[in-house]
C-alpha positions as CSV (number, residue, x, y, z in Angstrom):
1,M,59.9,154.5,90.4
2,S,62.8,156.9,90.2
3,E,66.4,155.8,89.9
4,K,67.2,157.0,93.5
5,T,64.3,155.0,95.1
6,K,64.9,151.8,93.0
7,K,65.4,148.8,95.2
8,P,68.5,146.5,94.8
9,R,68.1,143.3,93.0
10,F,68.0,141.3,96.2
11,H,66.4,143.3,99.0
12,I,67.5,141.9,102.3
13,S,65.7,142.4,105.6
14,R,65.7,140.7,109.0
15,K,62.0,139.9,108.6
16,D,63.0,137.5,105.8
17,H,65.2,135.5,108.3
18,V,62.7,135.3,111.2
19,C,62.0,131.7,112.1
20,P,58.6,130.5,113.5
21,I,60.4,128.1,115.9
22,F,63.3,130.2,117.2
23,G,62.3,133.7,116.3
24,A,64.4,136.6,114.9
25,P,68.1,136.1,114.2
26,K,70.6,137.3,116.8
27,D,74.2,136.8,117.9
28,F,74.7,134.8,121.1
29,S,75.8,136.4,124.4
30,L,79.5,136.5,125.3
31,R,78.7,136.1,129.0
32,N,77.8,132.4,129.0
33,L,78.3,129.3,126.8
34,P,75.7,129.1,123.9
35,S,72.8,126.7,123.8
36,Y,71.6,124.9,120.7
37,A,69.0,127.6,120.2
38,D,71.7,130.3,120.4
39,V,73.8,128.5,117.8
40,I,70.8,128.3,115.3
41,L,69.9,131.9,115.9
42,C,73.6,132.9,115.3
43,C,73.5,130.9,112.1
44,F,70.4,133.0,111.0
45,E,72.3,136.2,112.0
46,Q,75.4,135.2,110.0
47,R,73.3,134.3,107.0
48,Y,71.6,137.7,107.2
49,V,75.0,139.5,107.4
50,M,76.5,137.5,104.5
51,S,73.5,138.0,102.3
52,S,73.5,141.7,103.1
53,S,77.2,142.2,102.3
54,T,77.2,140.2,99.1
55,E,73.7,141.2,97.9
56,L,73.0,137.5,97.1
57,P,69.8,135.6,98.0
58,S,70.3,133.6,101.2
59,Q,69.6,130.4,99.3
60,K,72.8,130.9,97.3
61,I,75.0,131.0,100.4
62,A,76.5,127.6,101.3
63,F,75.7,126.6,104.8
64,S,79.3,125.3,105.2
65,E,80.6,128.9,105.0
66,I,78.1,129.9,107.7
67,A,79.0,127.0,109.9
68,N,82.7,127.8,109.6
69,V,82.2,131.4,110.9
70,V,79.9,130.4,113.7
71,A,82.3,127.6,114.8
72,Q,85.1,130.1,115.1
73,K,82.9,132.3,117.3
74,I,82.0,129.4,119.6
75,K,85.6,128.2,119.9
76,M,86.7,131.7,120.8
77,L,84.1,131.9,123.5
78,Y,85.2,128.6,125.0
79,M,88.8,129.8,124.9
80,T,87.8,132.9,126.8
81,A,86.3,130.5,129.5
82,S,89.7,128.5,129.5
83,I,87.9,125.3,128.4
84,P,89.7,123.1,125.9
85,T,87.5,122.2,122.9
86,V,87.3,119.7,120.1
87,S,88.7,120.5,116.6
88,Q,87.2,123.2,114.3
89,T,86.1,120.6,111.8
90,R,84.2,118.7,114.5
91,V,82.4,121.8,115.6
92,E,81.4,122.5,112.1
93,Q,80.0,119.0,111.7
94,M,78.0,119.4,114.9
95,I,76.5,122.7,113.7
96,T,75.7,121.2,110.3
97,A,74.1,118.1,111.8
98,Y,71.9,120.1,114.2
99,H,70.9,122.5,111.5
100,A,69.7,119.5,109.4
101,K,67.7,118.3,112.3
102,Y,66.1,121.7,112.7
103,W,65.3,122.0,109.0
104,K,63.5,118.7,109.1
105,K,61.2,120.1,111.8
106,R,60.9,123.5,110.0
107,K,59.8,122.0,106.7
108,S,56.6,120.5,108.2
109,Y,55.9,123.3,110.7
110,K,53.2,125.2,108.8
111,R,51.5,122.0,107.8
112,D,51.5,120.2,111.1
113,K,51.6,122.9,113.7
114,E,47.9,122.3,114.7
115,N,48.5,118.6,115.1
116,P,48.6,117.6,118.8
117,K,51.2,114.9,118.2
118,F,53.4,117.4,116.4
119,Q,52.9,120.0,119.1
120,K,54.0,117.5,121.8
121,A,57.1,116.6,119.8
122,H,57.7,120.3,119.1
123,E,57.7,121.0,122.9
124,I,60.3,118.3,123.5
125,F,62.4,119.7,120.7
126,K,62.2,123.2,122.1
127,T,63.2,121.9,125.6
128,E,66.3,120.2,124.2
129,T,67.4,123.4,122.4
130,E,68.0,125.0,125.7
131,K,70.8,122.6,126.5
132,I,74.4,123.7,126.2
133,F,76.1,123.3,122.8
134,D,78.9,121.4,124.4
135,I,82.1,121.3,122.4
136,S,84.5,120.8,125.4
137,S,87.1,118.1,124.8
138,C,86.4,116.4,128.2
139,K,83.1,114.5,128.3
140,C,83.7,112.9,131.8
141,Q,80.7,112.9,134.1
142,M,80.7,115.4,137.0
143,S,79.1,114.8,140.3
144,N,76.2,116.9,141.7
145,D,78.2,117.2,145.0
146,C,81.6,118.7,145.8
147,N,84.5,116.8,147.3
148,C,83.4,118.3,150.7
149,G,80.0,116.6,150.5
150,K,77.9,119.7,150.1
151,P,75.7,120.4,147.0
152,L,77.3,122.7,144.5
153,S,74.7,125.4,145.2
154,L,76.0,125.6,148.9
155,C,79.7,124.8,148.2
156,I,82.3,127.5,148.7
157,C,85.4,125.3,148.1
158,P,88.1,126.8,145.9
159,N,88.3,123.5,143.9
160,P,84.8,122.1,143.7
161,I,83.3,119.2,141.7
162,S,84.1,115.6,142.2
163,I,85.3,114.2,138.9
164,D,87.3,111.1,137.9
165,C,88.8,112.4,134.6
166,G,90.7,110.0,132.4
167,C,91.4,112.5,129.7
168,E,94.9,113.5,128.5
169,K,96.5,116.5,130.0
170,D,95.7,118.9,127.1
171,R,92.0,117.8,127.1
172,K,91.4,118.2,130.8
173,I,89.1,120.9,132.1
174,P,91.1,123.2,134.6
175,V,89.8,122.5,138.1
176,I,89.0,126.2,138.6
177,E,86.6,126.0,135.5
178,R,84.8,122.8,136.4
179,K,82.1,124.4,138.5
180,F,81.3,126.9,135.8
181,L,81.1,124.2,133.1
182,F,78.9,122.1,135.3
183,D,76.6,125.1,135.8
184,Q,76.4,125.7,132.1
185,R,75.5,122.0,131.5
186,T,72.7,122.2,134.1
187,A,71.1,125.4,135.6
188,R,73.0,127.9,133.3
189,V,73.1,130.6,136.0
190,G,76.8,131.5,136.0
191,K,78.4,134.1,133.7
192,I,81.9,134.5,132.2
193,G,83.6,137.2,134.2
194,S,86.7,139.3,133.6
195,I,90.1,137.8,133.1
196,D,91.6,135.9,136.1
197,V,95.1,137.3,136.3
198,L,96.5,134.4,138.4
199,E,95.0,131.7,136.2
200,T,96.2,133.5,133.1
201,A,99.7,133.6,134.4
202,K,99.5,129.9,135.2
203,L,98.4,129.0,131.7
204,T,101.2,131.3,130.2
205,R,103.8,129.4,132.2
206,R,102.4,126.1,131.1
207,A,102.6,127.2,127.4
208,E,106.2,128.3,127.9
209,R,107.1,124.9,129.4
210,N,105.6,123.2,126.4
211,E,107.6,125.4,124.1
212,K,110.8,124.5,125.9
213,T,110.0,120.8,125.6
214,K,109.5,121.1,121.9
215,H,112.8,122.9,121.6
216,K,114.5,120.0,123.4
217,M,113.0,117.4,121.1
218,T,114.1,119.3,118.0
219,S,117.7,119.4,119.3
220,S,117.8,115.6,119.9
221,S,120.0,115.1,116.8
222,T,122.7,117.3,118.4
223,Y,122.5,115.2,121.5
224,T,122.8,112.0,119.5
225,S,126.0,113.2,117.7
226,S,127.4,114.2,121.1
227,V,126.7,110.7,122.4
228,D,128.4,109.1,119.4
229,N,131.5,111.4,119.9
230,A,131.5,110.5,123.6
231,K,131.3,106.8,122.8
232,S,134.3,107.1,120.4
233,F,136.2,109.1,123.0
234,S,135.5,106.5,125.7
235,D,136.7,103.6,123.5
236,D,139.9,105.5,122.7
237,L,140.4,106.4,126.3
238,D,140.1,102.8,127.5
239,D,142.7,101.7,124.9
240,N,145.1,104.5,126.1
241,I,144.6,103.6,129.7
242,E,145.6,100.0,129.1
243,E,148.7,101.0,127.2
244,F,149.6,103.6,129.9
245,V,149.2,101.1,132.7
246,E,151.3,98.4,131.0
247,N,154.3,100.8,130.8
248,R,154.2,102.0,134.4
249,S,155.6,100.7,137.7
250,P,153.8,98.1,139.8
251,E,152.8,100.8,142.3
252,V,151.0,102.8,139.6
253,Q,149.2,99.7,138.3
254,E,147.9,98.9,141.8
255,H,146.7,102.5,142.1
256,V,144.8,102.3,138.9
257,K,143.1,99.1,140.0
258,D,141.7,100.9,143.0
259,P,137.9,101.1,142.7
260,T,138.0,104.8,143.6
261,F,140.3,105.6,140.7
262,A,138.7,107.5,137.8
263,L,140.2,109.3,134.8
264,S,137.0,110.4,133.1
265,P,133.6,111.8,134.3
266,S,130.6,109.6,134.6
267,T,129.4,108.1,131.3
268,S,126.1,106.8,132.4
269,Y,124.4,109.1,129.9
270,L,125.9,107.1,127.1
271,Q,123.3,104.4,127.7
272,K,120.5,106.7,126.6
273,P,119.0,105.6,123.3
274,S,119.9,107.5,120.1
275,T,116.8,109.2,118.7
276,S,118.2,111.3,115.7
277,Q,115.7,111.9,112.9
278,M,115.3,109.3,110.1
279,R,116.5,111.1,107.0
280,I,116.9,108.3,104.4
281,N,114.5,108.5,101.5
282,L,112.1,105.5,101.1
283,P,110.8,105.8,97.5
284,E,110.4,102.0,96.9
285,T,108.6,101.5,100.2
286,A,106.2,104.3,99.2
287,V,105.6,102.9,95.7
288,I,104.9,99.3,97.0
289,S,102.6,100.7,99.8
290,D,100.6,102.6,97.2
291,R,100.6,99.6,94.8
292,F,99.0,97.3,97.4
293,G,96.8,99.9,99.1
294,V,98.5,99.6,102.5
295,S,98.0,102.4,105.0
296,E,100.8,104.7,106.1
297,R,100.6,103.4,109.7
298,A,100.7,99.7,108.6
299,T,103.6,100.3,106.2
300,A,105.6,102.1,108.9
301,A,105.0,99.3,111.4
302,I,106.0,96.6,108.9
303,A,109.1,98.4,107.7
304,T,110.3,99.1,111.3
305,S,109.7,95.5,112.4
306,V,111.9,94.3,109.5
307,L,114.7,96.7,110.5
308,K,114.3,95.5,114.1
309,D,114.6,91.8,113.0
310,L,117.8,92.8,111.1
311,Q,119.0,94.5,114.3
312,I,119.3,97.9,112.6
313,V,116.8,99.3,115.1
314,T,117.7,98.4,118.7
315,D,116.8,99.5,122.2
316,T,119.8,101.8,122.3
317,D,119.6,103.0,118.6
318,L,116.3,104.3,117.4
319,T,117.7,106.3,114.5
320,F,116.1,104.2,111.7
321,V,112.6,103.9,113.3
322,I,110.1,104.8,110.5
323,D,107.1,106.9,111.4
324,K,103.8,106.9,109.5
325,N,104.2,110.6,108.7
326,K,107.5,109.7,107.0
327,I,105.6,107.2,104.7
328,R,102.9,109.8,104.0
329,R,105.5,112.4,102.9
330,E,107.3,109.8,100.8
331,K,104.1,108.9,99.1
332,S,103.2,112.5,98.4
333,K,106.7,113.1,97.0
334,I,106.6,110.1,94.7
335,R,103.2,111.0,93.4
336,K,104.2,114.5,92.5
337,A,107.4,113.3,90.9
338,L,105.5,110.8,88.7
339,Q,103.0,113.4,87.7
340,Q,105.8,115.9,86.7
341,E,107.7,113.3,84.6
342,P,107.7,114.2,80.9
343,K,105.1,112.0,79.3
344,T,107.0,111.2,76.2
345,M,108.2,107.9,74.8
346,S,111.3,107.5,72.7
347,E,110.4,104.0,71.3
348,A,108.6,103.7,68.0
349,L,104.9,102.9,68.4
350,T,104.5,99.6,66.4
351,S,101.2,98.4,68.0
352,L,98.5,99.8,70.1
353,Y,96.1,97.8,72.3
354,F,93.3,99.6,74.1
355,D,90.2,98.9,76.2
356,G,87.8,101.0,78.2
357,R,85.6,100.9,81.3
358,K,83.4,103.3,83.3
359,D,84.8,103.7,86.8
360,E,83.7,105.3,90.0
361,T,86.3,108.1,90.1
362,L,87.3,110.2,93.1
363,Y,87.6,114.0,92.5
364,Q,87.8,117.1,94.6
365,E,85.1,119.8,94.6
366,E,86.0,123.3,95.8
367,V,83.4,125.1,97.8
368,G,84.7,128.4,99.0
369,S,88.1,127.8,100.6
370,K,87.4,124.1,101.2
371,R,87.8,121.0,99.2
372,Y,85.5,118.0,99.4
373,R,86.1,114.5,98.0
374,K,83.3,113.1,95.8
375,T,82.8,110.3,93.2
376,R,81.5,110.3,89.7
377,K,81.1,107.9,86.8
378,E,84.0,108.5,84.4
379,E,85.0,106.5,81.3
380,H,88.7,105.5,81.2
381,V,90.4,104.1,78.1
382,S,93.7,102.3,78.9
383,I,96.4,102.1,76.2
384,I,99.4,99.7,76.1
385,M,101.9,98.7,73.4
386,E,103.3,95.4,72.5
387,P,105.8,93.7,72.7
388,G,106.2,93.6,76.5
389,S,102.7,94.9,77.4
390,Q,104.1,98.3,78.2
391,Y,101.6,100.7,79.8
392,I,101.4,104.0,77.9
393,T,98.6,106.0,79.4
394,H,94.9,106.1,80.0
395,V,92.6,108.8,78.7
396,T,89.2,110.2,79.7
397,P,87.4,110.7,76.4
398,I,85.2,113.7,75.8
399,S,82.3,111.3,74.9
400,G,81.8,107.6,74.8
401,T,81.3,107.6,71.0
402,S,83.9,106.2,68.6
403,K,84.7,109.7,67.4
404,G,85.2,111.0,71.0
405,I,87.4,108.1,72.0
406,T,89.5,108.3,68.9
407,E,90.1,112.0,69.1
408,S,91.1,111.7,72.8
409,M,93.5,108.9,72.2
410,I,95.2,110.5,69.2
411,S,95.4,113.9,70.9
412,H,97.0,112.4,74.0
413,L,99.5,110.3,72.1
414,N,100.5,113.3,70.0
415,E,101.1,115.2,73.3
416,M,103.4,112.4,74.3
417,E,105.2,112.9,71.0
418,F,104.6,109.4,69.7
419,D,105.6,108.6,66.1
420,F,102.6,107.0,64.3
421,S,104.7,106.2,61.2
422,E,105.7,102.8,62.5
423,L,102.2,101.8,63.7
424,L,101.3,98.4,62.2
425,L,98.5,97.0,64.3
426,V,95.7,98.0,66.7
427,G,94.2,95.5,69.2
428,C,90.9,95.7,71.0
429,D,87.7,93.7,71.7
430,G,84.9,93.2,69.2
431,T,82.4,95.8,70.3
432,A,80.7,97.8,67.5
433,T,82.2,101.0,68.7
434,N,85.7,99.6,68.0
435,T,85.1,97.6,64.9
436,G,82.5,99.4,62.8
437,W,83.7,99.3,59.2
438,R,82.4,102.8,58.6
439,G,82.9,104.7,61.8
440,G,84.6,102.4,64.3
441,I,87.7,103.5,66.3
442,I,90.1,101.4,64.2
443,R,88.6,102.7,61.0
444,R,89.0,106.3,62.3
445,I,92.6,105.7,63.2
446,E,93.2,104.3,59.6
447,L,91.6,107.4,58.1
448,Y,93.8,109.6,60.4
449,L,97.0,107.8,59.2
450,N,95.6,107.5,55.6
451,R,96.7,103.9,55.4
452,P,95.4,100.5,56.5
453,I,96.6,98.8,59.8
454,Q,96.2,95.3,61.0
455,W,92.9,94.6,62.8
456,N,93.6,92.4,65.9
457,I,90.2,91.7,67.5
458,C,90.5,89.6,70.7
459,L,89.9,85.9,70.1
460,L,89.2,85.2,73.8
461,H,86.2,87.6,73.5
462,A,85.1,85.9,70.3
463,N,85.3,82.5,72.1
464,E,83.0,83.8,74.9
465,L,80.2,84.9,72.6
466,P,79.0,81.5,71.4
467,L,79.0,80.2,75.0
468,R,76.9,83.3,76.0
469,H,74.3,82.6,73.3
470,V,74.2,78.9,74.0
471,F,73.6,79.6,77.7
472,Q,70.9,82.1,77.1
473,H,69.3,79.8,74.5
474,F,68.9,77.0,77.2
475,D,68.4,79.1,80.3
476,G,67.1,82.5,79.4
477,K,68.6,86.0,79.5
478,T,70.4,87.8,82.3
479,S,68.4,89.6,85.0
480,G,71.1,91.8,86.4
481,P,74.8,92.6,86.4
482,N,75.6,89.2,88.2
483,S,72.4,87.2,87.9
484,F,70.3,85.2,85.5
485,S,66.6,84.7,85.0
486,G,66.7,80.9,84.4
487,T,66.9,77.9,86.7
488,I,70.5,77.0,85.9
489,G,71.7,80.6,86.3
490,K,70.0,81.0,89.7
491,Q,71.8,77.9,91.0
492,L,75.3,79.1,90.1
493,Q,75.6,81.3,93.3
494,G,77.1,79.2,96.1
495,V,77.9,76.1,94.0
496,E,81.3,75.8,95.7
497,H,79.6,74.7,98.9
498,L,77.7,71.8,97.2
499,P,78.9,68.2,97.7
500,V,80.4,66.4,94.7
501,V,78.4,63.4,93.5
502,N,79.0,60.6,90.9
503,F,78.8,62.2,87.5
504,N,79.1,61.0,83.9
505,K,82.4,62.0,82.2
506,I,82.4,64.1,79.1
507,E,85.5,63.7,76.9
508,C,87.1,66.6,75.3
509,D,90.2,67.5,73.3
510,L,92.1,69.2,76.1
511,V,95.5,70.6,75.3
512,Q,98.4,69.9,77.7
513,V,99.4,73.0,79.7
514,T,103.1,72.7,80.6
515,C,103.6,76.0,82.4
516,R,100.8,76.7,84.9
517,D,102.6,79.8,86.2
518,N,101.2,81.8,83.2
519,L,97.6,81.0,84.2
520,S,95.5,83.0,86.7
521,K,93.6,81.4,89.5
522,D,90.4,81.2,87.5
523,Q,92.1,79.8,84.5
524,K,93.8,77.1,86.5
525,Y,90.4,76.2,88.0
526,L,88.9,75.9,84.5
527,Y,91.7,73.6,83.3
528,D,91.5,71.4,86.4
529,I,87.8,71.0,86.6
530,G,87.7,70.4,82.8
531,Q,90.3,67.6,83.3
532,A,88.2,66.2,86.2
533,I,85.1,65.9,84.0
534,H,87.1,64.5,81.2
535,L,88.4,61.7,83.5
536,G,85.1,61.4,85.4
537,N,86.8,62.0,88.8
538,C,87.0,65.1,91.0
539,S,89.5,65.4,93.9
540,S,88.5,66.7,97.3
541,D,90.9,69.5,97.0
542,L,89.3,70.8,93.7
543,S,85.8,70.5,95.3
544,L,86.9,73.0,98.0
545,R,88.4,75.6,95.6
546,D,86.7,78.9,94.7
547,P,85.5,78.9,91.1
548,G,85.6,82.7,90.9
549,K,83.2,85.6,91.2
550,L,80.3,85.5,88.9
551,S,80.2,88.4,86.5
552,H,78.8,89.0,83.0
553,A,82.0,90.7,82.2
554,R,83.9,87.5,82.9
555,W,82.3,84.4,81.2
556,L,85.3,82.3,82.2
557,T,83.9,82.1,85.8
558,L,80.5,81.3,84.4
559,G,82.1,78.3,82.7
560,N,83.8,77.4,86.0
561,R,80.5,77.5,88.0
562,T,78.5,75.7,85.4
563,L,81.0,72.8,85.4
564,R,81.0,72.9,89.2
565,L,77.2,72.7,89.3
566,Y,77.3,69.7,86.9
567,I,79.6,67.6,89.2
568,S,77.2,68.3,92.1
569,S,74.0,67.3,90.3
570,E,72.9,63.7,90.8
571,D,70.3,64.0,88.0
572,P,71.4,67.0,85.8
573,S,68.8,68.5,83.6
574,E,69.0,68.1,79.8
575,N,69.7,71.8,79.4
576,L,72.5,71.7,81.9
577,V,74.1,68.7,80.1
578,H,73.8,70.6,76.7
579,I,75.6,73.6,78.2
580,V,78.3,71.6,79.9
581,T,78.9,69.5,76.8
582,F,79.4,72.7,74.7
583,I,81.9,74.1,77.3
584,M,83.9,70.8,77.3
585,K,83.9,70.3,73.5
586,A,84.1,73.8,72.2
587,Y,84.7,76.6,74.7
588,L,87.3,75.0,77.0
589,P,89.7,73.5,74.4
590,M,89.5,76.7,72.3
591,W,90.3,78.9,75.3
592,F,93.6,77.1,76.1
593,Q,94.6,76.8,72.4
594,I,94.3,80.5,72.1
595,K,96.3,81.0,75.3
596,L,99.1,78.7,74.3
597,N,99.4,79.8,70.7
598,D,98.6,83.5,71.0
599,S,100.4,84.9,67.9
600,I,98.3,86.8,65.3
601,A,99.7,84.3,62.8
602,D,97.7,81.6,64.5
603,G,94.4,83.6,64.5
604,A,92.9,82.1,61.3
605,R,93.7,78.6,62.5
606,H,91.9,79.3,65.8
607,V,88.7,80.5,64.0
608,F,88.7,77.3,61.9
609,T,89.1,75.2,65.1
610,M,86.2,77.1,66.6
611,I,84.0,76.2,63.7
612,K,85.2,72.6,63.7
613,N,84.6,72.1,67.4
614,S,81.0,73.2,67.1
615,R,80.0,70.9,64.3
616,Y,78.8,68.2,66.7
617,L,75.8,70.4,67.5
618,P,72.4,69.6,66.0
619,E,71.0,71.9,63.2
620,H,68.8,74.0,65.5
621,L,71.8,74.9,67.8
622,L,74.1,75.6,64.8
623,R,71.6,78.3,63.8
624,V,72.4,79.9,67.2
625,V,76.2,79.5,67.1
626,D,77.1,80.1,63.5
627,P,75.8,83.7,63.2
628,V,77.9,84.5,66.3
629,I,81.0,83.0,64.8
630,Q,80.4,84.8,61.5
631,H,79.9,88.3,63.1
632,N,83.2,87.9,65.1
633,A,85.4,86.1,62.5
634,Y,87.8,89.0,62.1
635,F,90.8,86.6,61.8
636,A,89.0,85.0,58.8
637,H,89.6,88.3,56.9
638,P,92.0,87.7,53.9
639,E,94.7,89.8,55.7
640,S,94.8,87.5,58.7
641,L,94.3,84.4,56.6
642,L,97.4,85.3,54.5
643,L,99.5,85.7,57.7
644,S,98.6,82.2,58.7
645,M,99.3,80.8,55.2
646,V,102.8,82.3,54.8
647,T,103.8,80.8,58.2
648,D,102.2,77.4,57.5
649,E,104.2,74.1,57.6
650,N,103.0,73.1,54.2
651,R,105.2,74.5,51.4
652,N,102.3,74.6,48.8
653,V,100.2,76.6,51.3
654,R,103.1,79.1,51.8
655,K,103.5,79.4,48.1
656,I,99.9,80.3,47.5
657,G,99.9,82.7,50.4
658,V,103.0,84.6,49.1
659,Q,101.6,84.8,45.6
660,R,98.4,86.3,46.8
661,I,100.2,88.8,49.0
662,L,102.3,89.9,46.0
663,K,99.2,90.2,43.8
664,A,97.5,92.2,46.5
665,R,100.4,94.6,46.8
666,E,100.3,95.2,43.0
667,T,96.6,95.9,43.2
668,T,96.8,98.3,46.1
669,S,99.8,100.2,44.7
670,T,97.7,101.3,41.7
671,A,94.5,101.9,43.7
672,K,93.3,105.5,44.2
673,N,92.0,105.0,47.7
674,S,94.8,103.9,50.0
675,V,92.5,102.9,52.9
676,R,90.5,99.8,52.1
677,S,87.2,99.0,53.9
678,F,87.6,96.2,56.4
679,I,84.5,94.0,55.6
680,L,84.2,90.5,56.9
681,P,83.8,87.8,54.1
682,K,81.1,85.2,54.3
683,L,82.4,82.0,56.0
684,N,82.2,78.5,54.6
685,F,81.3,76.4,57.6
686,N,81.8,73.2,55.6
687,A,85.5,74.0,54.9
688,T,88.0,71.2,55.5
689,N,91.0,73.5,56.2
690,Y,91.4,77.1,57.5
691,Y,92.4,78.6,54.1
692,E,89.2,77.3,52.6
693,M,87.0,79.3,55.1
694,I,86.3,82.0,52.5
695,D,85.6,82.2,48.7
696,W,88.9,83.7,47.4
697,S,87.4,84.2,43.9
698,S,84.8,86.7,45.2
699,T,87.0,88.4,47.8
700,I,88.9,91.6,47.3
701,L,92.5,90.9,48.3
702,S,94.5,93.3,50.5
703,P,98.0,92.6,51.9
704,P,98.5,92.2,55.6
705,P,99.6,95.6,57.0
706,V,101.7,94.0,59.7
707,L,104.0,92.7,56.9
708,R,104.4,96.2,55.4
709,N,108.1,96.3,56.1
710,V,108.8,92.8,54.7
711,L,110.3,93.0,51.2
712,N,109.0,90.9,48.3
713,A,112.3,89.1,48.1
714,D,112.0,88.0,51.7
715,L,108.5,86.7,51.0
716,L,109.6,84.7,48.0
717,S,112.5,83.2,50.1
718,S,110.0,82.1,52.7
719,I,108.4,79.6,50.2
720,D,111.3,77.2,50.5
721,N,112.5,78.3,53.9
722,Q,109.6,78.3,56.4
723,P,109.8,81.5,58.4
724,S,109.5,81.3,62.2
725,I,106.8,83.4,63.8
726,S,109.4,85.5,65.5
727,Q,111.3,86.2,62.3
728,W,108.7,88.8,61.2
729,N,107.9,89.8,64.8
730,L,104.5,88.1,64.6
731,S,105.0,86.6,68.0
732,S,105.2,90.1,69.5
733,F,101.6,90.7,68.8
734,P,99.1,88.4,70.8
735,C,95.7,87.7,69.3
736,H,94.0,88.5,72.6
737,T,93.8,91.6,74.8
738,Q,94.4,90.1,78.3
739,A,97.3,92.4,79.0
740,V,95.3,95.5,78.5
741,E,92.5,94.1,80.6
742,R,94.9,93.8,83.5
743,T,95.8,97.4,82.9
744,V,92.1,98.4,83.0
745,K,91.8,96.6,86.3
746,L,94.7,98.6,87.8
747,V,93.3,101.9,86.5
748,T,89.9,101.1,88.0
749,E,91.6,100.4,91.4
750,A,93.6,103.6,91.2
751,S,90.7,105.9,90.2
752,N,88.8,104.9,93.3
753,K,91.7,105.6,95.7
754,F,93.3,108.9,94.7
755,A,91.8,112.2,93.8
């Protein structure tokens, strides 16, 4: 084939667009309103035109672009007929929906066209396609007869059609066009004629009146200022009149008292309400509305009602009425301002706590000139700093691996110009991605800094894991995100509705919580129901409270529901008693001890208490619990043990702790590799005190990185003078990650609301 006769890459012809149901593509007539069949054929025609002009295969052209062009044509035709229509977006939706219905028929046409049942359904479908594609804004039913009583076919009235229309003025069909619209909805005999000069002039005058009305509304602020000036003038005038009359003769005073006397024009217009525009910025209102997910309409109504209660908004002064559009603009302004703020922090970064979660995230997809909101799964890693639980940022890592998360975090913090030179501690939960001693996130951060940092692995997570293994040992594994495969797990849903029965009390070493305000709703429930089982009596108020939503991400609510099931079981199973006993003797006391004494200096003591509380278990259950404690005993590492020892009440323990830290500092100062490997030592489960949990003779010592800035002289002075936890800022760093978990929850809520 020669170069001149060579076909283009995508050869387009009308034959390719011929439909076996509707036929060849064509544009609809401009003399009457289109039917459904006309709209589909026009879509075929538009697809042919667009594929010819772009030399792209028709399959590559988005139907939304075709629907947009066809919708504009249909609206223009209705405007020619002087019939108000629905919005452009709604017309596109109608076209898309009917095209989907047609395509459903089209897919099975070749296969089923000989089927009698399909043929019957096809005839019904073809009949319906001849109906008008009605996009008029008025859907009121019209009568077959005119007001004069004659059928429409015989009626010659200038204003035919009997119709009781309740539509708004801008949606009503002009009376002169009703007969034509009725014809198009039924027989479809009439045609769109030439322009009606009289009707066009009438519509033009109506548009001019609307424009004048808008102009008057925009000048309402000028009117309001005039009213205010007039009020002031009237008040001054009244004062002047009284002064004038008092200094005049009795004859003049009598004349002024005459009802017909007047010195000023009528001021009845002063009673009209002030309606000047509300121009006060409302940034706090917009922030709180966004914070609690309140709609613009509800926020405006609540704010206006408050102003009305304060009598700032009255029947005669509507200046401060807040409109929903005002709230919408304020929200948009605040969001843009927050996004444009320089994301830098002047404070030194001493600690870094992080946690991640995969969220359903909203995003905008651009198709042509339009944007569409869609959702996708996206990992978000939230970062805060202590003390104060200050939110820093959240990042979307390039991958869910430890390398991808670490690189994203460090890159983002460098962009925010954080100084890593003061970083002492990193806190997170105990997943392998975070705590791997070779390639975990904390290890990678240490290699980036080329020095060790304090490992702060959440003790509340470590306390949950033994309960999880005990529960699964007695009841089987989970069967879904919120369900269990065993008998006990299946009974946990709906336990709050069960009646409380007489139950055997189980004693526990429950610490006294003096400030309940620091506890969440679920935490208060755990404390109260634990106390009820400890005393052997449950109040009616507690029996009606909600134990919390069951989730494998929150084992606190699992404990709540298991205890609630126990007090509702007249004859509890042996497995249920074992689980409840473990919660009462090990899980629950440990949880509140960690919550009340949450400094990293107490971490080693908590691990020892965790071991001691589980020693009541028989040997076969200890084989379940002990490996879990061993794998998560990060606070039993020498660095954390030494922190607890130098803050101990016993002087001899402090002395041993200080001596070991000084020895470790000497060893590390001469070491070639400045980043030690964080490997957990083997625990001694028969220890009688926390500092005996490991074998010090076979353990490589390393000083606590969090005490890096504490001088040797200060350490030596602490032997005789016990240092407070706050003296070395150890109270600033909690041994759990609840603060960052709250941040993760907020990020999850925000990611599903804004794109």
